[in-house]
N, C-alpha and C positions, 0 to 999 in steps of 0.2 A: 483448513486448506489441507490437501495431500502433498505433505511435504517429505521429499524422501532424500537421503544421503547414499548414493550407490557406489559401489567399489569401482576401481578403475577396470578390473577384469569383467565386470556385468556391464559396465558401459560399452566397452568394445564388442560385446556379443550384441547389446540390444538396441543401441543408440543410433543406428543407421537413418532412421526417419528425421532425428532432430539435426544430426548432421548435414543431411541433404537440404536443408532449409537453406536458401540464396541467403548469403551474407550481406547484411546490409552496411553499405559503406557511407560514411559521411566524415567530412573533415569538420571538427569541434575545436573552438578555439580554447587556448590554455586560460585558465582562471589566473588572473595576476596575482602575486603575492601581497599586493597591497589593495585592499578592498575599495570599491568608489564611493562606499557609503559608510556611515556607523550605525547599521541596521543593529539592532537588537531583538532577539527572540525571547518572550516571556513563558518560560518553562513551567512557572508555577499555573499561570493562565492556562496552558495546553493541559496541565494535569487536572486541572479542574474542569475541563471538557470531558478529559476522560472518566472522570468522576461522575459526570452529570449522565453520560451513556450507561454506564453501570448501574447508576441508581434507577435507572428503567426496570431493571432485572436482565436475564438473558434475552437479547433481541434475536430471536429464532422467528423465521418466516412463519408468518400467520398468527404470532402471538400479539396480546395485547401491548407488551413492552415493545414489539416489534412496530406497532401502528403509532406509538407515542413517541418513539425515537425519531421514527421519520418526519413524524411534524415538527421535532425540534430540530432537526436537521435543515429541514427546508426553513422555517422561520429564522433560524439563527444565520444561515448562508445567506439569506436575503438582505441582511444588514450590509454585507460587505461585497457582494458580488453584484455584476450588471444584471446577470440573467441567471435565473435558476429553474432548470427543467426537470421534472419527474418523468423517468423512463420506465414505466412499467412492463413486466413481460409476465408469461405465465409458465409454470413447471409443473407436470404430474407428478406429485408426491410419492412416497414408498407405499402409503395407504391407498393408493389411487385417486385421491382427490387434487383438484387443481389448485396450485399455491399460486398467489399473485405475489410477486416481488418487484421491486423497483430501484433502478439506479438513480441516482441524483447527479446531475451535472450542473456545476456552477462555473461562470465565467468571469472573469476579471479582465478590465481594460479591451474592451470589446472590438476598438478601432486598430489594436494591434494586429499585423499580419504575420508576425513571428512569434509563435505561440509555443508553449511547455506544457504537458499534460502530467498532472501529479494525480495520483489514485490511491485508495485503501479501500478494503471492505469494511462496510459497518454491520453485517449480521454476526451473530454468534452461533457456536454450534450447538444443535439439538441433542446432543448426547456426549458424555464425557468417558467414551470406550475406551480412552487410555488410563482411566482412574485407578489407581491401585487396590482401590475398595470395589470389590466386585459390586456391592451393593450400589453404590454411587454410578455406576457406568450408564444407566439410564437417565440420569439426571441431566438438564441442561447446563452447558457451560457459560459463565458469566462474561468470559472474553475480554478481561481488561487489557491485556497485552495482544491476545490474537482477535484483532477487530478493532478494540477502542482506542489504542495507542496510536496508529497512523490517522485514523479518521482526528483525534485529538489535534496531533501535530499540523495537519493541513486546516483545520477551523483556526487555530491561532495564527497559523501563516496568512490564512485569507483576512484576518483581522488586522494585522502588521500591514498587509499590502493595501488595503482601503485607506491606512493612514498617509503611509508613502508608497503611491503607484508605482510600479518599476516600468522600463521601456517597453517590455515585451508583455505579450498577454499570456494568462494563465487560465487553465482550464482544471478545475478540480471535479475530479468523479469518484463518488463513492459508490462501490457496487455491492451488491446483494446476493445473498445465495453462493457467498463464494465457498464457505464451509457447510454447506447442506450435505454432501455426500456421505454415506456410508463406507467405511473404511473397505478400500481396494476397490469402490466403484469410482474409476475415474472421472466416468461422463456424470456423476453427481456432485461435481466440484465444479468451480468457477463460472456458476450460471449466469450471474451478470457480466462479466468480463465475456463471456462467449456472446450473449446478447446484444452487447454495446458493440463487439467487432464486428458481428454480421451486420449490423443496422448503425453505421457512423452516419453520424450528421452529415446533410451537404457539406462539402468543402471542407470538411474536418481533415486537417493535415498539420499537426503539431509536429515539431523539430524533432522531437523524442517526448519519451515518457519515463516517469521515476514512480515505482511502486513502493509503498511503506505497507510492511506488514511484521509485527512483533518487534517493535522498535522502542518499548517502553522498558524493557527488562532492567530492572537496577543493575545488572551486573552486564552491562552491554558490550557486545563486542559484534561490530558489523563486518563480516568477511566478504569477501568478493564470491558473489555467488555464480556458478559454472553457465548456465543457460546465459545469464546476463553477459557474461565474458563472450560467449558464442556468438549472442544476437547483436550487441552493441558495445564492443569493447571500447569505444572511443567516449561513449557517456560514463562508462566506469571510470575511466582517467580523469573525466572532467569532474566528477563528484569527489574521487579520492583526492584530487589536486586541490580541491577547495577545503577539503578536511585537513589536508596537511598545511595549507597556507594559515588556517585558522588555529592550527595545533590542537585539532579535536582527536583525541586519542581512542575514541571509541570505535573509528573506522580502522579497521586492520585489513594489512596485506595479506593476512592467510587466507585461503580457500575455502569457501563453503561448498557443499556438493550441489549436484543438480537438485533444484528445487520446484518442483511443479506448482506452480502459483498463477495469481492473475495476469502475469507479464506474458505468459506463453501464449495465448489467444490474441494479445495486441501484437506482439511481434509476428505472428503468423498472418496479421493482418496488414502488415507493413509499417508498424508503427514502432520504431525502434525503441524499446522498454527494458528499464534495468530492475531488478528487485533488492530493496534494501530490507534484509531480514537478519535478525540473530535467532537461530533454529535452536540455539543451545539455552534453554529456558528452564531454570536458571543458570544451568551448565552444560556439560556434555552428557548429563543424564537425562537430559530434556524431561523431567519429571513433572514440569507443571502444564506441558503442551497437552491439549485436550481432556484437561482435568478440572474437577471442580476447585482446584488451586490458583486458577489463571483470575486472580483477584487484585484490587488496585493496590494492595499493600506489597505486593511483588514487582511493582513498577515505581519508576521514581521520575520526579519532574525534571533532575538533571540529565537524565537519557533523553527524554524528550526534547530538552533544550539544545543537546548536541546535536540531534538530527536535524532541529529546526533552524540553527544557526548556519548548517552547511547548505541546506536548501536556500537558505536566505542569500547566501554569498554566491551561488550558482545564479539565481533569479536576478539578482542586481549587476551582474557582472558579465550577463550574457548580452550579445551585441543584437539590436534590434534590427540592424540594416541587412542589406543582401551580403551574401557571403558567395 
């Protein structure tokens, strides 16, 4: 993904378009300090899902690993969801060839009218262009944290929700082609989110969305991302309130910069969506991002569990009736 941290001075000069977007207002109930259920998220199981994805190799669009991982995602989600729909779309690659990419939309608790969208990208980057070793910059990125971590949390979440269904409906979207673009080419990123946002299923109106991206870092600190605060501050408050009530310290009140990610097209389509992301991977040097160092050993089950616990708390405590 094209993630950027922008100084305040530059934002004042250049962020007029984003600031002109209509503010999406909603009244979100506060998560209670006492959970309504004794839900447990299995971080080790989530890490196994992360490892399974990376075992296929880099999941770059058009590759054999990409095809195998898609089949795995479809078959695994069919165990837990009421419906699993493949949403293919095409994109003209940098070599001029047409690449077929596929979003995966899984829906749980189909009868529920109150619904929450959860999403993560499942592709990995075709080039390690940030690698300090110039010789490795044309290699593909394994994408353990940048891609597989968010998908892993959502797969384990689906497994748990199958065991103990919530009162609300859950739609889980795995987007493709999020990390395809070359550095500086913003039109080459977020391809799956853009396709989905332009072709929403009939009647698709979730209450809000939560994007997971780079949530597996062993030194996890999820700060409040600024586009999320701009588009959907009430959803940020909802999630951080859940983290506080659970004592999950990986969710920080510090601010993250403005991050261009899959939540932008969704917000522009009217779906209030926040981005849970730890861009400092493994620290503020961000030395593993878009490099060959983005491997499972840099991630941890504890980090995946922290994020999964918070999401489960939000889901099980969110009211399903009219507001």
